N, C-alpha and C positions, 0 to 999 in steps of 0.2 A: 443551427444549433443541433448538436448530436442528440440522438435518442437517449433518454436516461437509462441507466442500468437499473435492473430490478435488484431487490435485496439478494436474491439467489445468484444473479450474475456477479454482483460485487463480491459476495462471499466466495463464489467459485474462483474468482480471480485472486482473491486474498490467499486462498488455499494453494493455488498454483505458485504464487510468489513465495509463500512460506516454504513450500517444498524445494524450490530452487535455492532459497536461502540455506536450508538444512544441507542440501547437497554441497554447496560451496563451503560451508563450515566444516563438514565432514572431510572434504578434500583437503582443506587447510590443515586439519589436525593430522591427517595421514601423511601429508607432504609439507611439513613446516619448512619455510624458507625456500620453497620451490619457485620456479620462474614465474608462475602465474599469480603469485601473491599480490602484486600491485594491481593487476587487472581484476582479480577476485575482490580485492578491497574496494575498488571503484564500483564494481557491480553490487556488492553488498550494500554500499551506501545508496545506490540507485534503488535497490529493492526496499531499503528502510524507508526512503522518502515516498515511494509509490504505495507501500503498505500504509503509511501514515495518511496519505491522501484518501485511500479507499476506506480506511476505518473512519475518518472524518465524514466522508460521504454517507456511510451507513448510519452514523450517529445523527446526521442531519435528517436523513429519511425517517428514522425512528422518531425523532423529535417532532417533525412535521406531522407524522401520522398520529402521535400522541396528542397533538394540539388540534386534531380534527381537520388538518389541512392535507393537501395533495403531496405525498412523498416524492412525486416526480418533479416537484419544484426544487428539490435539492440540486446543488451544483458541485461538480467535482472541482474543488478549488486548486489553484496553482500551488506548487511546492513552497514558494516563499510565504504564502499566507498560512499554510498549515504548519510549516516548520517554525514560524515566528510566534506561535501561540504563547509560549513560555518566555519568549525573549523580551 
């Protein structure tokens, strides 16, 4: 089992992914219809899913901590689980 991420590590990763997302969106707006649009769209979707997973993980850690339990018991859930919350 991989070592759990701390809140700070998860937050730092979220910030990295959000920065990449901003760069891709800026590139899209500067070069609409460019050759990279399909690849960028795929990467943006990957980023969205990974961000959802990390935010879910942080929420789990906070909930566990608030309940007086060990936040390291939180699990980084798979994309299908996280993405199907509202489904």
